[in-house]
Each structure stands twice: as structure tokens, then as C-alpha cells.
C-alpha positions in Angstrom: 196.2 -78.2 -51.1 195.5 -81.1 -53.5 197.3 -81.6 -56.7 196.0 -84.1 -59.4 199.1 -86.4 -60.5 199.3 -89.4 -62.8 202.7 -91.4 -62.0 204.1 -93.3 -64.5 207.7 -93.2 -63.3 207.8 -96.7 -61.6 208.4 -95.1 -58.4 207.0 -93.1 -55.3 205.3 -90.0 -55.7 207.9 -87.0 -55.1 207.7 -85.9 -51.5 209.0 -82.7 -49.0 212.4 -84.8 -47.0 211.6 -82.2 -44.3 208.8 -80.6 -42.7 209.7 -76.8 -43.4 210.9 -77.9 -47.1 209.7 -75.6 -49.9 210.4 -78.3 -52.7 209.8 -81.5 -53.2 212.8 -83.9 -55.3 212.2 -85.2 -58.7 213.4 -88.4 -60.2 214.8 -89.4 -63.5 212.4 -91.8 -65.1 214.3 -93.7 -67.5 215.1 -97.0 -68.4 218.7 -96.9 -68.4 221.4 -94.3 -67.8 222.3 -90.7 -69.9 225.3 -89.4 -69.6 225.6 -85.9 -70.4 229.4 -84.6 -71.6 230.4 -80.8 -70.8 228.1 -78.3 -72.3 225.9 -80.9 -73.5 222.1 -80.8 -72.2 219.3 -83.0 -72.3 215.6 -83.4 -71.4 215.3 -85.9 -68.7 211.7 -87.6 -68.3 210.4 -87.8 -64.7 206.8 -89.8 -65.6 204.9 -87.5 -63.9 201.8 -85.6 -64.9 200.0 -83.0 -63.2 196.9 -80.9 -63.0 198.0 -77.6 -61.2 194.7 -75.4 -59.7 194.4 -72.4 -61.8 196.6 -69.7 -60.2 199.7 -71.8 -59.4 202.6 -73.3 -61.3 205.3 -75.9 -60.8 208.6 -74.1 -61.0 211.5 -76.7 -61.8 214.9 -75.8 -60.1 218.1 -77.0 -59.7 219.6 -79.3 -56.7 222.2 -77.5 -54.7 224.0 -80.5 -54.3 224.5 -81.2 -58.4 225.2 -77.7 -59.4 228.0 -77.4 -56.7 229.5 -80.9 -56.9 228.9 -81.8 -60.7 227.9 -78.6 -62.3 224.8 -80.3 -63.2 222.0 -77.7 -63.2 218.5 -77.1 -64.8 218.8 -74.9 -67.9 215.6 -72.7 -68.2 215.7 -72.0 -64.7 213.1 -71.9 -63.0 211.0 -73.9 -65.6 207.3 -73.4 -65.3 204.8 -75.7 -65.4 201.7 -73.8 -66.1 198.2 -75.0 -64.8 197.0 -75.8 -68.1 200.0 -78.1 -68.9 199.3 -81.9 -69.4 202.1 -83.3 -70.7 204.7 -85.0 -69.0 207.2 -82.9 -66.9 210.6 -82.9 -68.4 213.6 -81.4 -66.6 216.3 -80.2 -69.1 219.6 -80.5 -67.5 222.8 -79.0 -68.5 226.5 -80.3 -67.3 228.4 -77.2 -67.1 231.2 -78.9 -65.8 234.3 -80.4 -68.0 234.0 -84.1 -67.2 230.7 -86.2 -68.2 228.1 -87.1 -66.2 226.0 -89.8 -65.8 222.7 -89.7 -64.7 221.4 -92.8 -63.2 217.1 -93.9 -63.7 215.5 -92.5 -60.4 218.5 -90.2 -59.7 217.4 -87.1 -58.1 217.4 -84.7 -61.0 215.6 -81.3 -59.7 213.4 -80.1 -57.5 209.5 -78.7 -57.7 208.1 -76.0 -55.5 204.4 -75.1 -56.1 203.6 -71.8 -56.0 200.6 -69.0 -56.0 200.5 -66.5 -58.5 199.3 -63.6 -60.1 197.7 -62.7 -63.3 198.3 -58.9 -64.1 196.1 -56.6 -66.4 198.4 -53.9 -67.7 197.4 -49.7 -67.2 199.1 -48.2 -69.4 200.4 -45.1 -67.9 202.7 -42.0 -69.1 205.0 -41.8 -65.9 205.7 -44.1 -62.8 206.3 -43.3 -59.2 209.4 -42.0 -58.0 211.3 -44.3 -55.5 214.8 -43.5 -54.0 216.9 -46.4 -56.3 214.7 -44.9 -59.7 216.2 -46.5 -62.2 219.6 -48.1 -60.7 219.9 -51.8 -61.3 222.5 -54.5 -62.0 224.8 -53.3 -59.2 224.0 -50.3 -58.2 223.4 -50.8 -54.6 226.9 -52.5 -54.7 229.3 -55.1 -55.8 227.5 -57.9 -54.4 
């Protein structure tokens, strides 16, 4: 699938690092570094603008390395870029660690996954079908 993109990042377009990767790394597009103190958040620009086909979204997800090693993650995971959005893609990063974290220009900060989605039409009813699980949730099938 082809997706129209404007790249004002000053760097390369995102790409799939391996042939079977689902996500592409997004990079910080800024002139100088940003330091996130503990529990601070920032909207980090990517310099990218996209025109997604109708019926698709771009999900913005954390990079596992940043989360595991530094406690830095995407706050509204997954963030959604809708097909009708034309503004710059920005990533809301939060530092959940006890140490400051410096985001460098060009650093990989998140992943983008383009996915199809359904558009639903609600059908109001008085009853739902039954299942073995029923109303069980939030750990009802076991501890983990």
C-alpha cells in the first residue's frame, strides 16, 4: 500500500528494520535535545505528515528498548493518527523513571504501525448472546 507523506524531519523516511517487522521507527525531529525529568512528558515532533487511506489508522507505540532500559514510553499508547488528520505527527513521551532522560535530535522515539480498522454501525438490543466467560473480566481467567 502506498501512503502519501511529507517529510520535514531533515532525515530519512521511517522504514521496516526487518522484512517481517510490523512497525517502523519514528525519530525526533528537532534542532536541540529535550530533557525529560522524572514523570515529565513532552510532545516530540517527527517532521512527518501523512495522508492515510480511508479505513486505515497509524498507531503510535512505544519502543521496547526505551521503555525497558530507561522507563520512557508513549503516554497515550497506542496513539492514533486518523485518516483525516493532516497535521504533523507528534509523539507524547513520558519519563516514568527516577532519572532525567535526554532525547537527542534524530533519536528513535516510537514505532508507527499502519493498520486497517472497521467502522461500526451500532445495533441497539435488549440482550447479548451468552458465552462461557460471560461477564468475567479483569483477571477472571487466572492471575496472569
